[in-house]
N, C-alpha and C positions, 0 to 999 in steps of 0.2 A: 142059199147062204147069204147072198148079197141082200136079199129081202129081209132076212132076220137082222142083219147088221143095221140096215136102214131103220127098221122098227125100233131096235134097241136105242139107236142114236136119237130118234124122235122122242122116245120115252124119256131119256135122260135130259134132253133139251127142255121139254115141258116141265119136268120135275125141278130142274134148276131154276127155270123161269118162275115157277110157282113159289119155290122157297125164297127166291130173291124178292118177289112181290110181297109175300107175307112178312118177310123180315122188315120191309120198309113201311108196312101198313099198320104202324103202331103209333098214331099221333098222341101226343101228351102235352097238355099245358102244365107248366111248373110256375107257381107264384112264389117268389122268394122275398124274404125280408130285407135283402141287400143285394148289391151286385156281387156275384160270387168270384169274380176275378179282378185283381190278383187274389189267389187263395191263401190269405195271410193271417187269418184268425179262425178260431175253432169252428164256429157255425158255418162260415162260407167254405171252409175246407171240405166239410161233409157234403155240402151242396155241389161244389164243383166236381169232385171226384165221383159223386153219385150220377150227375149228368153225363160225365165221361163214360161211366160203366153202362148206363142205360143206352147211350148212343151206340156203343159197341154191340149191344144186343139188338139193334135195329129200330130203336125208338126215334120218331121224328118229334123233336122237342121245340115247343113254342114257349120261350122263357120270358116271364114278366118280373121285373126287378124294381123294388123301391130303393131309393138311395138318398143320402145326405150330400156327399161330394164325389162319390165314385160314379161319375157320369160318362165314362168311356167304355165302349164295348170293344174288348180286345180281340185280336185275331184268334187267340186261344179259345175264346168263348164262341166266336162265330163258327169255328171249325166243327163244333159238336152240337150246334143248334140250327134249327131252320129259320127262326126269327127271334130277335131279342128286343123287348120293349122296356123302356126305362120310364119310371114315374117318380117324380120328386115327392118326398115325404111332406105332408102338410103339417106345418108347425104352428097351427092356430093355438094361441095361449089358452083359449077358453076350453080346449079339449080336456084340460086337467079336471074340469068339473063334470065331465061326461060319466055315465054309468059304465062305459067301456074302458078297458085298460088303455092307458096312453100309448103304449107300443102298438096296439091294435088299431085304434081310431086314426092315428096319424098315417096309416098305410092304406089310403084309398084315394083313387082318382076316377072320375066318371068314364074316361076313355078306356079304363081297364075292362069294364063290362063289354064295350064295343069290340075290343080286341079279342076277348075270350069268345064272343059269338061269331067271330070270323071263321073259326075252325071248330067243328064238332068233335070234341075230344075229351077224355077224362081230365080231371084237374088234380094235380098233386100240390098241396099247400105245404110250404116249408115253415113249420112252426105255426102256432096259433096267432103269432104276430101278423101273419099274412092273410088272415081270413075275414077281414072287415067287409069285403065285397059280398059275403054271404048274408050280412046284415042289411045290405042295401038293395039286393035284388034276388029274385028266385031263379036259380040256375038248375036246369034239368041234367047237366053233366054228372057223371059219376064223380064222387069226391073222395079224395084220399088225403090223409094227414101224416106228414113226417113230424113226429113229436120230438122237439129238441130238448125240452125240459118239462117238468111239472112246474109251470111258470109261477104259481102261487108260492111254492116252496122256494123256487130260485130267487124271487124278488124279496121274500121274507129273509132269506140268508144274506142277500146284499144289504138289506136294511140294517141287519144286526152288525155287519162288518163296517158299514159306512160311518165315517167320523164327522162328515159335514151334516149339520142338523137338518138343513132344508132338504138335502138329498135323502137323508134317512127317513124323513116324513113322507116324501114323495114316493119312495120305493115301498114303504109300508102300505100306502093306499093303493099302489099298483098291485101289490100282492093280494089285498082284500078284493079288489075288483076282478082279478083273475080267478079267485075262488068261485065267483058267480059265473064268469065267462066259460070256465072249463066244463060247465054243464052242456056245452055244445058238442063235446067230444063224441057222444053216442050217435050224432047225426052223420058221421062219416062212414063211408062204405067199408073202409079199412083204416087202421092206424098202425104206423110203423114206429115203434118205440126204439129209442137209441140205446137204452140201458135195460138191464134185467129188473132193476127196482121200479123203473117207470112202467115196464111191461106189466109187472104184477099189480101195480096200482090201477092202471088204465083198463086192464083186462076185466076188472070188476064191473066196469060201466060200458065197455064195448067189447063184446066177445070176439070181434074180428080184429083184435089187436095182435100183432106179432112182433117179436124182437128182431130187429135188423141192426147189427152193429154199425159203428161209425165208418164212413168212407174216408180214405186217407191218402191213397195214391203212392204208398211206400212199398219198397222192397227191402228185404233184410240186407244189411251191410255185412257181407261175408268177409271183407278184407280187414276187419278190426284185429288189432293185436290184443294180447292178454291184458295190457295195462294202458290206461289213459293217464292224464297229468293233473286232474283237478276235479273237484265237485262242481256241479252245474245246476243252476236254476234259471228257467226262462219263462216269460209270461207277459201279458199285457198289463202294464203297471198303471193303467187308468182304472182298473177294476179294484174295488176295495178288498175283495178276498185275496187277490194276488199281492197287493201291498202288504196285507197282514201276514201272508205267508213269507214274504221276503224279510220282513222285520223279525219274524220268528227264527228264520234261518241265520240271520246275522247274529242273533243271540246264541244260537247253537254253536256257530263257528268261533265265537269269542272264547269258547271253552276248548277249542281244538286249534290252538294258534300255529301249529306246525303243518296245517293242511289248508290249501287254498280253495275258496269258493268264488266262482264267477256268476254274477247275476246279469243276465242279458235281456234286453228288451229294445224295442224301437222307440220307447218313450220312458219317462220316469227317472232320468239320470240324476236330476237335482234331488229328487225325493230320496233316492238310495244314498247318494253321497252325503246328504245331511245326517244320515243314520250311522256313518262309519267312523265317528270319533273313537280313537284308540282301538280300531279294528283294522290291523294292517294286512290281514290275510283274506279280506273280501274286497272285490273290485267290481265295478259296473262296466259292462261292455255294451255299446250301442250296436244293435244288429243292423247291418248295412243292407242285406238282401238274403234271399233264400240260400244261396251258395255259402254265404258267410255263416249262417245258422247251421248248415250241414257240417261245416268244418269244426264249429264249436262242439257239436254232438260227437263227431268222430274223435276228438281229442279229450273228451270227458271220460273219467273213470266211474264216477258215481253221479247219477242224475237224482237230485233231491227235490221232492215235490210233496206238497200237502195242500189240503183245502179245509176250510172251516165250515163248509156247508156240503151236505150230501146231495150230489146232483149227477149220479150215474157214472159216466165215463168221461174223463177229461182227455182231450185230444193230445195234450202235451205228453201224457204217459205213452200213448200209442207211438208218437213220433220218436220218443226217447228209446222205446223198446226196439223199433226197427233200425234206428240210426246210431245207437250208442251201446253202452255196456250196462252196468248195474243200475237198477231203478229202485230207489228207496222212497217209499211213499206211505201216506196213511190211507186207511180204507175208504175214505171219502173220495178218493181219486178214481177208483175202478170198482165195479160190482159184478163183473164177469169172472167167475171162479177160475176159468182156464187162463185168462190173461193175468189175473191176480197171482197165479202160481209162479209166474215169471218174475215177480217183484219181491223185494224184501220189505217187510212191514214194520213201521214204527208209529207210535201214537203220541207219546209224551216227549218233552224236550230231552230228557235223559235217554229215552229210547233212541232218538236220532243221534245223540252224541255217541252212544255205545256202538250202534250199527255202523256209523261212519268210521270210527276207529277200527272196527273189525274189517270193513271192506276196503279201506284205502290201500292196504298192502296185499290184497288178495287178488290172484289172477282171475280174469273173466274167461270162463270156458263153456258157456251155455249157448253158443250160437246155433248148433244143430238142433237142440231141443227147442230153442226159441223159434227157429224157422218153422218147425213142424206145427207148433201151436198157433203161431200168428197166421200162417197161411191156411190153417183150418178155420179159425174163428174170424179172421179179419181179411178175408179174400173179397176184394171189391166186386169182382164179376159174379161170384157165387151169391153174394149178398144182394146184388142187383137182381138176380134171378128170383130171389124171394119176393121182391116187389113186383116183378113181372108176373109171377104166378097169381097175384092178388088182383091185378088190374084187368078189368074187362072192357071190351070195346063194343059199342052199339053197331 
């Protein structure tokens, strides 16, 4: 009997040892367009919480980040990575004449190649922005692409919304160059599309494309009451599309003078306040930090959002669904039908006016249904497993 117990104990010891070793034997290079912490804007939010989820699945992550001014590696990032390498973006003005898109060519440094070769591991590229190294050297590593946008469409949309003539022209040519550069997409072993529409488009040229929804780090706020106190819009007001959306909403709320709109951002205060002549029910609030933004979500009754360019899933919708109440959007904001089912849809100015008037006095009672859908579609760990299933190790 003691012999059987001993054999059983030895069996489980080696089983646990094997599982522990295999869990940690998943090295992965991730090359990122920016330093993903703090996770304070759309693209890096997806990156940071993806790294966190992959780390929890046992990946050993060697992270390579290009940056402008985010040159500090935080303890939060160190805790979920093995190594973090920072590379300053190259701002050579002559790059504007290159055949490569400017956001791509500026993200290369020679020591990136050396650092990749230090560890034999697959490479996950965060967006086409981060792939210039593939034009500079031949790497035998397995290569995977997280597609954040169809960049030619994205920059064409920015060009249309941009009011500065120089920027409008620059974005137009970036879009055209991306049309050629996107021909590299079939070269990747797998592509992880962030939206349904991008999956459908890319799957035509790379059959190993799968849909992996955005990573976000949220949990459903179950403590919300049935009523909030105002309508809410938030976004990075350095972006032309967000500026245009804010101006649209100011015009909408001119027609609803008895209901308040808060426009929140960490920038753009002067731009908004210059648009508020004779509009007393709209105000700008500068976002102090993540906790402040969470409080604004929790007190909002209607989250109003729209985009003038189709670009898959906007992270601001995901955050609003998890942390707040009603989401009133146009269809350019989300293309996942299950997520879209949790939102109220409007397209025209009059649509927005009518829906806001209808929702402002309506109790919010969808938390249970919302929780079920969001944790089905937008579960960070389950979505990280989709990536894990595609990555192979030599």
